N, C-alpha and C positions, 0 to 999 in steps of 0.2 A: 619846283624843285625836285628831283627822284634821288632817293636815297636806296642806294643799293645795298643788299646783304642785310637790311632790317624791317621788319612790319611794325608800322604805326598802328595803333589802336586809341580809343579814346573809351573810358570808362564811366558809364553814366551814373550818376546816382539820381533817383527822381527828384525832378523839381529843383535841381542843384545844379550848381557849378562843376564842369567836368572836368574830371582829373585826366593828366594826360601821360600814358604807357607808349614807351617806346622797347619793344623787343629787340636785341642783339644776340648773336653768338656768343658774345661775352656774359650776357645777363639782361635782367630787367631796369631798365630807367624808368623811373616815374617823377614826374613833375606835381609836389605838392602846394596847392596854394593858389593856382590860376582860376582868374574871373573873367577877364575881359581878354587875354590873350590865348591863343590856340597853339597847339604843339606846332603845328606846320610853322605859324609867323616866329615863334620862338627858334624853331631850325633856322629859319630861313635868316633871320635875323643875327644868332651864332656865326652859320656861313659866311657872312658878309666882312666878319670878323675873322674868317681861317679858323672857327672852333666851332665844336658841337656839344651835345649833351655829354656825349662819353668823354671829354676831355678833363683832363686834370684841372684845366683852368678855367671850366665853364663857371663856377661862381664868379670867379674876379671878373671875369669879360662879363656877368651878367650886371655888376653893381658899378664898374668903372666904364663899360662902353655902350650897356643898354640901359642904364638908368635905374635900374632896379635897387631900391634903398635898402634891401638886402635880402641875401642869398646864401644857401651852405649846402653842401654835398657830402653825405654820408654813404661810403658803402659798405654793405653787409655781405661778407663770404657765404657761399653754399655752405652755411652750418645755422644751429639755432633754428631747427625746424624749417630752413628753407631748403629746394631741392637745386636753386640756381645762386648764383650771383642777384644781389638788389641791390639798388644805387637810390636814394631818396635823396631828391633834390626840391629842397624849401625854398619857397621864393615871396616875397611883398612884392607887389606889380607897384609900376610908378605913381599909377593916381593915387595909390594908399600911403605913400611917405610917409604922413602925420602919424602912423602906427609906429613908427620905426624912432626911437626917442635915444641914441647914444648919450651919453656923455661927451660934450667936447675934449678934440685931442688936448693935451699935454702943450702948453704955448714954448714951454722950455724943457731941457732933458734936466733929469735925477742924474747930478753925479755921486760916484762910487760914496758910501758913508764910511769915512774911517772905521768909525763903531764897529762896522759890520763886515771888515775885511776878512776874518777867518772864514764865516761862512760864503761872503762873495768866492772867496776861492775857491773853497770845496765844489761849487756849483761850477764854475769855470773850467775846473781840471778835470772834472767828470761829465761829460757832455750827457751821461744818463741818468745821473742823480735825479734831477727832477722828476723826471718820469717815474722812476723806482719810487719816489717817496709820494707823488700823489696816488700811485694803485697801491699805497701800502700806508697810511698815514698812521696808524697804530704803531710804526716805529717810532714817529715823533712825538707821539702826544699820550700812547699808554702806558700805566703806571709800571707795569711791566712786558713789553714786548717781547714778543717771541724771538729766543737766539737763534733758529733758524734764517729769520728775515735779516737779521744783524751780520750774519755770516755771508749770508749773499750780497750785499752791500758794506763792506766796512765803513765807507764813508759816510753811510748813513747814521751810524752812532755817532762818526763826530760831530755831524750836523744837529743831532738829539743832544750833545753836550753844549753847543753853540746857544741854541735854542734856550735852554735852560738858562741860559747866564745873559739872555736878552730880550727879556719879555717885563722889564721896568715899564713905569707910566712913560717915560721918555722915550723907550724903543717903539711903545705902541701908537704915540701921536705922530712921532717920525714916519712911521710905516703906513700911517693914515695917509700920508700926502704923498710918498713914494710909490705906492700900490698903483697908484694913476698913470706912474709911468713906467709901467711893466718892470716890476724889480722883484724875482722871485722870493728873495730873501724877504721882501716885507710882507708879501703874502704869508709866509709860513709864521711868520711873528703875530700875524693878526690871525692866523689860524688856530693859533695855541687856546685850550679851552677855558684857562687860566687869566686870559683876557676878556672873556667875556662877561658881561654884555657890553662893555665898552668898546669892544672893536665891532659890534655887529653891523651900525650904519655904514664902516667903511667897505666891509666884507659886501654886504648886499648892492651898495651903489658901483662896487666893482665889476658888479654882473652888465652894466650897461656901459663897462669900456670899450670902446673900438676897437682896443688891441687884442683880439683873438686870445692871446695867450692868457694876459691877466685874467679876461673874465671866465674863461675856462677853469683857470687854476681856481679862482674865489668860488665858484660850485662847487668845486669837487670838495673843497675846503668845508663848505656850507654843507654840503651832503655831510661828511663825517661828523661833524660838529651837531648839527639837526639829526641826522638818520641813525648816528650810531653814539656820540657821548651824549646825545637828547638834551643838550642845552636848553633852556628854557627860551622863547620866542617873543617878542612883541610883534605878533604878525599885523596888526593894526597900523605900525609904523610904516610898515614894508608894503602894504598894498597899492599904491603908486607905481612902485618899481615890479611887483609881480604881473602886477595888470599889464604893463608895458610889453612884458616878456613875454607871455602868455597872448598876447597880441601881434606879435611881429618883432620885436626889438631883438637882437641878437642869436638868430637862429642856429647859429655855431655853437652856441653854449643850450640849444633848449633840449637836447637828450638829458643833459646833466641836472638842469635844473627841473625837468618833467621828474625824472628819478628822484628826487628829493622831494618833491610835494606828492609823491605817490608813497615814498617811504614813509614820511613823515608831515601829512597834511596838517593845513591851520585847519580849526573847527570849520564845520561848514557853512556856518552864517558869514564866517570870514573868506572861505573858501568860494562862494558864490558871488563876493562882491568882486573876487579876482578874475571872473567871467564877465561882470557885467559889461553890458556894451559892446562885447569884444571877446575874446577865447579864438579868434581867428585860426592861431595855429593847432590847436586838438580838435578844433571842428572840421578843418579841412585835414587832417589826418585821419580823421573818423569815417573818410570816403575813398583812402587809399585801397588800393587793390591789394595790396600786399597784407596778408591777415594779420602777422605779429604788429606791422606798424596800427593798424586800425585797432586790434586788442589792446596796444598799447593806448592809445589815445582816450579809448571806452573807460579803462581800467583810471584814468588819472580824471577823467570828469566825473566819474561817479563817487572816485574818493573825495574830490574839492565840494561838491554837492550834496552828497548821500540822497541823491534823487534815483530812484530805483525804475530807469527808463531802459529802454531795449537799445540796441547799438546801431540807430537808425538816426543818421545824420537830420535830416528833416524833423523829426521828432526833439531831438536835443538844441536845435537853435529857436525852434517855437518855444521850448520849454525857457530856455536862458533868455529869449525875449520878453517874455509874458509873466513870468513869476518872482 
């Protein structure tokens, strides 16, 4: 099949699977995580469903039509050191479905909790509130949040007051169940530093929630708790979950999880366990043609392991397999 207006290239790393790069007038698209599939086969298969790598629905079609157990698409606009738009398409191929370990979808819906009606009403009447809070969590949890942030979103101060009155043991138990059903109020209750470490297991488990909003919210809250509030973490208890995440579970939340582990990594002995027998996502990103994606993967591998190795994928794969 011919593709007009684009140039297709394959960037090779020595003795490693190829990464697929698609250059178009609108920017570069790179598929990260290919092992058996080629770029051409992927393009042909997407075209059979009237889609392409440049489509907004690319990840959904890969998962629902082509049997990829997980896929994500992130576009970095021409900024942050890039001269052009760059789209990173991370995938786990069908034969590697065992690496993707989402929690089961809830079998029932979670009704609104009358105890939380004030918080639920705030979120429903202000469509931008959740996004604002996730980008400015100090508004909710800092002892003295900046007045400038509170003035930007008066509803955030109301939600802060709501949370202050809903961190009882009963609220925390209820939130641990309802976050599985994608309720933002529950996530923010679990994210309160005052509830830690009782809430830690529920928040970490939510990283494997197949509902994207719930898992990305949990990742943002954990980043604040561990990276900013510096709460203590029982890393040993969470090795299986983070190992699954670094191996390909929940690719849409990967960037937030990577940022968390880079900002506040576990001790190296634990960090190495997170990569034992896997680490496919950071190792695949280390092969990326994009220098910033490559550098991000390299930083994470070094932070987790404390190994002083060059940024060469083959060297890292050998080290993680033999040390």
